[in-house]
C-alpha positions as MATLAB code, in Angstrom:
seq = 'MKTLLKLSQIVTMDARRRVIAGGGLVVSGNVIESVLSANELRDLRFDGEVIEAGALVAIPGFIQTHIHLCQTLFRGLADDLELLDWLKLRIMPYEAAHTAQSLRASAMIGIAELLRSGTTTIMDMGTVHHEEEIIRAVAETGVRAFVGKAMMDVNELHPPLRESTKDAIRTTREYAEHAHGLANGRIRYAVAPRFILSCTDALMEEAYEMTQSFPGMLFHTHAAENKHEMTAVRSRCGMDNVEYFDRINILHQNTCLAHCIWLNDREVDLMAERDAKVLHCPSSNLKLGSGVARIPLLRAKGVTVSLGADGAPCNNTLNIFEEMRLAALIQKPGHGPTAMDAQSVFEMATLGGAATLGISNEVGSLEPGMKADLVLLDLNKAWNPYSPQSDSELYSSIVYSCSPENVDSVMVDGRWVFRGSQHLGIDEHKIVESAKNELRLLLPRVSG';
ca = [
       0.020    0.275   -0.123;
       1.355    3.315   -0.513;
       0.449    6.959    0.588;
       0.551   10.380   -0.470;
       0.898   13.062    1.447;
      -0.145   16.613    0.150;
       1.284   19.247    2.454;
       1.606   22.972    2.899;
       5.324   22.395    3.643;
       7.841   19.753    4.112;
      10.694   20.428    6.069;
      13.066   17.541    4.838;
      16.150   18.499    6.809;
      18.092   16.901    3.696;
      21.700   18.140    3.179;
      20.405   21.343    1.471;
      18.045   21.501    4.305;
      15.021   22.202    1.412;
      11.409   23.869    2.653;
       8.786   22.476    0.122;
       6.214   24.438   -0.521;
       2.723   22.788   -1.773;
       4.758   19.451   -2.558;
       4.233   15.939   -1.475;
       5.435   12.956    0.525;
       5.241    8.930   -1.176;
       5.311    6.187    1.979;
       5.606    2.912    0.325;
       5.765    0.378    3.061;
       7.503    1.806    6.152;
       9.409    3.810    4.123;
       9.670    7.299    2.399;
       9.519    6.225   -1.603;
       9.547   10.292   -2.581;
       9.859   13.617   -1.608;
       7.852   15.750   -4.178;
       7.692   19.453   -5.600;
       4.747   21.242   -6.345;
       5.641   21.007  -10.144;
       6.223   17.143   -9.491;
       2.965   16.796   -7.438;
       1.015   18.543  -10.331;
       2.256   15.878  -12.887;
       2.309   12.899  -10.707;
       0.088    9.864  -11.706;
      -0.594    7.887   -8.280;
      -2.806    4.815   -7.586;
      -3.109    4.817   -4.283;
      -4.227    6.110   -0.900;
      -4.520   10.088   -1.092;
      -4.071   12.058    1.929;
      -5.086   15.881    1.521;
      -2.807   17.748    4.020;
      -2.545   20.625    2.596;
      -2.881   23.362    5.826;
      -0.270   20.980    7.576;
       3.581   20.884    7.746;
       5.439   17.848    7.775;
       8.505   17.545    9.489;
      10.876   14.465   10.268;
      10.006   13.179   13.634;
      11.491   14.152   17.314;
      14.548   12.255   18.194;
      14.676   12.256   22.298;
      18.230   10.697   23.582;
      17.306   10.289   27.516;
      14.406    9.329   28.699;
      13.274    7.232   31.695;
       9.801    5.741   31.054;
      10.056    4.594   34.345;
       9.905    7.410   36.165;
       6.962    8.572   34.466;
       4.370    7.433   37.416;
       6.061    9.717   39.957;
       5.962   13.437   38.117;
       4.588   15.609   40.897;
       6.478   13.941   43.508;
       9.667   14.925   43.490;
      10.067   18.444   43.336;
      12.388   20.889   44.424;
      15.381   18.949   45.334;
      18.871   18.853   44.072;
      20.325   15.509   42.158;
      21.487   13.669   45.006;
      19.213   13.912   47.543;
      16.377   13.354   44.633;
      17.553   10.294   43.861;
      17.815    9.326   47.298;
      14.332   10.511   48.881;
      12.487    9.978   46.069;
      13.158    8.335   42.919;
      15.514    5.218   43.912;
      12.827    4.246   46.454;
      10.059    4.970   44.177;
      11.446    2.385   41.291;
      12.763    0.362   44.056;
       8.705   -0.021   44.981;
       7.785   -0.941   41.318;
       6.145   -4.245   40.433;
       6.089   -5.431   36.691;
       2.138   -3.812   36.649;
       2.947   -0.396   37.570;
       6.168   -0.212   35.531;
       4.405   -0.981   32.579;
       1.809    1.789   33.578;
       4.622    4.170   33.952;
       6.107    3.274   30.516;
       2.626    3.320   28.514;
       1.517    6.756   30.205;
       4.738    8.177   29.053;
       5.065    6.509   25.515;
       1.046    8.373   24.934;
       2.791   11.862   26.070;
       5.497   11.418   23.895;
       3.806   10.513   20.583;
       1.232   12.309   21.176;
       4.283   15.475   21.428;
       5.710   14.326   18.200;
       8.470   12.189   19.222;
       9.286    8.893   17.579;
      12.430    7.954   18.584;
      13.861    7.920   22.167;
      16.408    5.971   23.912;
      15.300    5.166   27.376;
      17.350    4.287   30.483;
      15.005    1.641   32.626;
      15.473    0.670   36.445;
      16.724   -2.492   38.037;
      13.912   -5.035   37.643;
      11.198   -5.580   34.832;
      12.700   -4.039   31.755;
      10.820   -6.793   30.280;
       7.813   -4.174   30.769;
       9.038   -1.443   29.185;
      10.266   -3.932   26.081;
       6.919   -4.801   25.421;
       5.103   -1.759   26.091;
       7.793   -0.024   23.454;
       6.821   -2.746   20.958;
       2.944   -2.518   21.653;
       2.489    1.214   20.802;
       4.764    1.514   17.777;
       7.331    4.091   19.270;
      11.119    3.269   18.054;
      13.674    2.997   21.218;
      16.825    2.009   22.303;
      16.351    0.252   25.665;
      18.124   -0.694   28.587;
      18.046   -2.027   32.094;
      19.529    0.814   34.287;
      22.522   -1.349   35.612;
      23.983   -1.005   39.802;
      26.176   -2.680   41.696;
      27.018   -0.179   43.966;
      24.262    2.133   45.511;
      24.754    4.361   48.753;
      21.903    5.947   47.670;
      19.346    3.491   48.023;
      20.627   -0.195   48.640;
      17.904   -2.326   48.264;
      18.451   -0.871   44.579;
      21.134   -2.742   43.623;
      22.241   -6.062   42.551;
      25.850   -8.283   42.156;
      28.187   -7.068   38.866;
      27.528  -10.745   37.932;
      23.514  -10.223   37.656;
      23.906   -6.891   36.404;
      25.551   -8.394   33.537;
      23.742  -11.513   32.982;
      20.602  -10.040   32.842;
      21.457   -7.328   30.607;
      22.892   -9.568   28.106;
      19.846  -11.758   27.981;
      17.649   -8.609   27.316;
      20.161   -7.458   24.810;
      19.913  -10.854   23.366;
      16.338  -10.782   23.134;
      15.307   -6.906   22.180;
      18.369   -5.568   20.067;
      16.859   -5.937   16.615;
      13.024   -6.440   17.573;
      10.329   -6.046   16.039;
      12.191   -5.557   12.296;
      14.403   -3.327   14.084;
      12.460   -0.667   15.454;
      13.687   -1.744   18.959;
      17.279   -1.847   19.800;
      19.075   -2.152   22.999;
      21.873    0.188   24.837;
      23.616   -0.868   27.875;
      22.968    1.581   30.789;
      25.400    1.844   33.915;
      23.562    4.352   35.928;
      26.368    6.545   36.571;
      29.888    6.314   38.257;
      29.110    6.345   41.874;
      26.490    3.545   41.223;
      28.856    0.877   39.077;
      32.156   -0.632   39.530;
      35.000   -0.533   37.134;
      34.140   -4.024   36.388;
      30.634   -3.540   35.952;
      31.210   -0.325   33.227;
      34.119   -1.934   31.206;
      32.108   -5.286   31.248;
      28.842   -3.195   29.954;
      30.828   -1.714   27.163;
      32.951   -4.769   25.791;
      29.240   -6.282   25.422;
      28.539   -3.464   23.103;
      31.368   -4.809   20.864;
      29.307   -8.127   20.499;
      25.903   -6.449   19.155;
      26.491   -4.227   16.036;
      24.830   -0.879   16.570;
      24.990   -1.426   20.515;
      24.893    1.586   22.492;
      26.757    2.678   25.924;
      24.273    4.800   27.692;
      25.110    6.698   31.371;
      24.967   10.176   33.110;
      27.808   12.425   33.803;
      29.066   15.203   34.962;
      25.787   16.545   36.627;
      25.398   17.906   39.473;
      28.458   19.425   41.964;
      28.147   17.423   44.303;
      27.796   13.998   42.610;
      31.321   15.722   40.761;
      32.979   15.736   44.088;
      32.089   12.563   45.229;
      33.551   10.996   41.508;
      36.406   13.027   42.308;
      36.889   11.387   45.728;
      36.603    8.084   44.419;
      38.555    8.007   41.370;
      40.672   11.140   41.592;
      39.600   12.546   38.214;
      36.138   13.748   36.620;
      33.605   11.899   34.408;
      34.810   11.976   31.199;
      38.296   11.779   32.251;
      37.673    8.552   33.815;
      35.703    6.955   30.863;
      38.718    7.844   28.919;
      41.347    6.113   31.713;
      39.083    2.811   31.561;
      38.537    2.800   27.668;
      34.975    3.361   27.203;
      35.150    6.705   25.842;
      34.271    6.317   21.953;
      31.531    7.031   19.372;
      29.262    4.638   20.728;
      29.161    6.374   24.411;
      26.270    8.544   24.765;
      26.831   10.770   28.086;
      23.598   12.922   29.567;
      23.962   16.001   30.797;
      27.761   16.907   30.626;
      27.226   20.282   32.493;
      30.267   20.581   34.290;
      33.098   19.017   31.901;
      36.414   20.690   32.160;
      38.177   22.026   29.022;
      40.445   18.605   28.576;
      36.885   16.518   28.827;
      35.388   18.566   26.350;
      38.713   17.866   24.000;
      38.165   14.152   24.561;
      34.569   14.342   24.311;
      35.736   15.789   20.163;
      38.626   13.575   19.707;
      36.506   10.035   20.535;
      33.148   11.320   18.941;
      31.467   10.460   22.147;
      28.381   11.837   22.187;
      26.039   14.235   24.407;
      22.782   14.036   25.582;
      21.315   17.752   26.514;
      18.478   17.727   28.699;
      17.892   21.453   29.781;
      14.776   21.276   31.752;
      15.827   19.076   33.585;
      19.036   20.467   34.152;
      16.925   23.840   35.308;
      14.962   22.443   37.731;
      17.107   19.974   39.728;
      19.313   23.471   39.697;
      22.191   21.545   38.158;
      23.786   24.363   36.019;
      23.735   24.696   32.174;
      26.030   22.819   29.974;
      27.990   24.621   27.508;
      26.566   23.561   24.247;
      27.840   26.154   21.752;
      31.298   25.251   22.865;
      30.619   21.734   22.505;
      29.156   22.166   19.409;
      32.310   24.352   18.231;
      34.356   21.649   18.895;
      32.333   19.235   16.628;
      30.918   17.052   18.671;
      27.187   15.702   18.111;
      24.765   16.979   20.766;
      21.153   15.968   21.014;
      18.098   16.685   23.047;
      16.071   14.597   26.077;
      13.607   15.682   28.436;
      15.197   13.264   31.047;
      12.433   11.763   33.602;
       9.056   13.400   34.034;
       9.710   13.820   37.697;
      12.798   16.182   37.227;
      11.225   18.451   34.382;
       7.272   17.609   35.075;
       7.040   17.552   31.154;
       8.325   15.069   28.471;
       7.679   17.618   25.944;
      10.017   18.367   23.125;
       8.803   21.610   22.307;
       9.463   22.502   25.820;
      13.585   20.987   25.648;
      14.018   23.244   22.192;
      12.672   26.406   23.747;
      14.709   26.438   26.323;
      17.993   24.801   24.810;
      17.804   28.255   22.699;
      16.765   30.332   25.531;
      19.658   29.527   27.899;
      22.104   29.777   26.368;
      21.537   33.411   25.106;
      21.909   35.146   28.019;
      25.932   34.409   27.897;
      26.727   34.451   24.390;
      23.978   36.681   22.816;
      20.768   36.555   20.539;
      22.122   35.052   17.762;
      23.806   31.743   20.035;
      21.561   28.673   19.454;
      19.045   29.743   16.905;
      15.865   27.906   15.661;
      17.190   26.394   13.003;
      20.510   25.012   14.764;
      18.072   23.796   17.817;
      15.764   21.646   15.373;
      18.428   20.020   14.112;
      19.902   18.888   17.425;
      16.221   17.568   17.706;
      16.237   15.522   14.253;
      19.653   14.793   12.925;
      21.662   15.202   15.923;
      19.181   12.458   17.499;
      19.492   10.349   14.672;
      23.304   10.860   14.664;
      23.972   10.207   18.325;
      22.157    6.799   17.994;
      24.034    5.651   14.847;
      20.835    5.759   12.621;
      21.529    8.589   10.200;
      20.852    6.184    7.284;
      17.290    5.185    8.755;
      15.596    8.521   10.249;
      16.036   12.026   11.073;
      15.233   13.807    8.061;
      12.135   13.322    5.201;
      14.223   11.461    1.724;
      13.673    8.842    0.074;
      14.918    5.553    1.589;
      14.569    7.011    5.056;
      12.010    4.918    7.255;
       8.687    7.092    7.050;
       9.373    8.093   11.142;
       7.287   12.042   10.332;
       4.727   14.289   12.255;
       2.325   16.546   10.768;
       2.351   19.927   12.281;
      -0.979   22.374   12.790;
       0.716   25.673   12.726;
      -2.637   27.639   12.240;
      -3.044   28.451   15.913;
      -3.837   31.528   17.507;
       0.348   31.509   19.018;
       1.774   31.016   15.755;
       3.252   33.616   13.704;
       0.611   34.276   10.361;
       2.081   32.284    7.581;
       6.013   32.212    7.888;
       7.556   33.998    5.009;
      11.271   32.130    4.997;
      12.502   29.255    6.342;
      14.314   31.011    9.500;
      10.373   32.464   10.457;
       8.959   28.797   10.172;
      12.137   27.304   12.415;
      11.269   29.926   14.582;
       7.551   29.243   14.791;
       8.299   25.438   15.639;
      10.817   26.028   18.377;
       9.493   29.334   19.715;
       5.611   29.164   19.262;
       4.695   25.312   19.043;
       3.462   23.050   22.113;
       1.930   19.564   21.638;
      -1.200   20.840   20.852;
       0.141   22.012   17.405;
       0.521   17.865   16.511;
      -1.904   16.742   14.336;
      -0.513   13.375   13.078;
       2.369   11.106   14.079;
       3.528    8.313   11.951;
       6.270    6.016   13.132;
       8.434    3.524   10.784;
       5.191    3.660    8.179;
       2.551    3.365   10.519;
       0.197    6.066   11.761;
       0.277    5.845   15.085;
      -1.444    9.350   16.361;
      -4.025   11.116   14.127;
      -6.075   13.969   14.140;
      -5.049   14.557   17.588;
      -5.863   11.236   18.767;
      -3.740    8.198   19.423;
      -4.428    4.849   17.887;
      -3.912    1.637   19.292;
      -3.379    3.661   22.296;
      -6.860    3.925   25.012;
      -5.283    7.065   26.480;
      -8.677    7.148   28.796;
      -7.738    3.725   30.094;
      -3.927    3.555   30.522;
      -4.564    7.234   32.596;
      -6.786    5.375   35.277;
      -4.293    1.977   35.244;
      -1.528    4.943   36.151;
      -3.413    6.171   38.830;
      -4.604    3.139   40.406;
      -0.869    1.346   39.862;
       0.785    4.750   41.716;
      -2.229    4.543   44.300;
      -0.682    0.775   45.173;
       2.902    1.671   44.972;
       3.379    4.533   47.277;
       2.503    2.447   50.343;
       5.418   -0.132   49.162;
       7.988    2.648   48.999;
      10.799    2.310   51.948;
      13.604    4.975   53.076;
];
């Protein structure tokens, strides 16, 4: 079955960054067969489904490279704390109280929010137990994802949420063997040691070594997020986060580091030299009071930077539009109003995410041969500028003015998962009620 979408504009994000007015997209199966100009569309003889979407703008699906679906259930329950207290007093006790049922509810409601706001691909870090429920939720809902259970063989913040090095490696390998390449490649695995303070050297090294056994597998962890964390890391390792990763030889092109706020100058250079990736989470960094990452410097050095909302309890929303807007705005007081312009930020949310995940040949742009992961935006809203007259004005409208309310439809892997502002395949009312019920049951299980 082929589908022709006739559109107001197509933001291709191809090498020439073409924005096509009045053109069309032909989707065949799960790939984009052709991208048509207005003239080509007029001359086209097409035998298939035709969707008249002439009031809508097509963009590549957004890619969020740092998410914690296991935490969505805890939104609003861990506010106004700094990182280590946030983990010790709230998040780790909550995660330890998860059952398979509550973790599934948390994942489902998170995915529903992500799809509703135009995110088609994520990299998720789970918790220690029941990772199979996140994998199942991802498979059922149709989102594209790199998944991975959190690995912790040290835990002074909440000792019940830890496991032996042997068990962490064994279960991770079992999940990876099951999930890496699942759903025709839509689901892949990223090993996920949580952060330096929760992992021995042996766990970090063995986790990275595992990535060499699975083509395209990623190494996903946190780094240099918080000043108190930095002090503890220096005390244990005698050096900073990225310097430590380099010393134990796990800083490479498939190394994905969330936050990277407090990198020293040598570490910035190491990130560039090793082609390691930065997962920028501006709303989380602001809400936890962690700081502002030096994104303009990292990008100037050639480091690939992408965006992520992190977990819902440290920003209260998984909204990629908020991450884009904040990624631009927080740099302007220090670097001037032209720093982090709208197009650059939009690139981070699409092409940057694809490059980070090593799937630039599949997603991140709307081009022939790419996977049909796309979002249709309705820019005819009161809060959008009227009829942007240039490409830069279009990017500005999306980055500075849009919200999830602008998202009309979402396609992942050639399948509509959200259409006409409604979920397809997800009963949103049902999963909201399930989440409320599972949270009610979970809270009495929480131990300090």
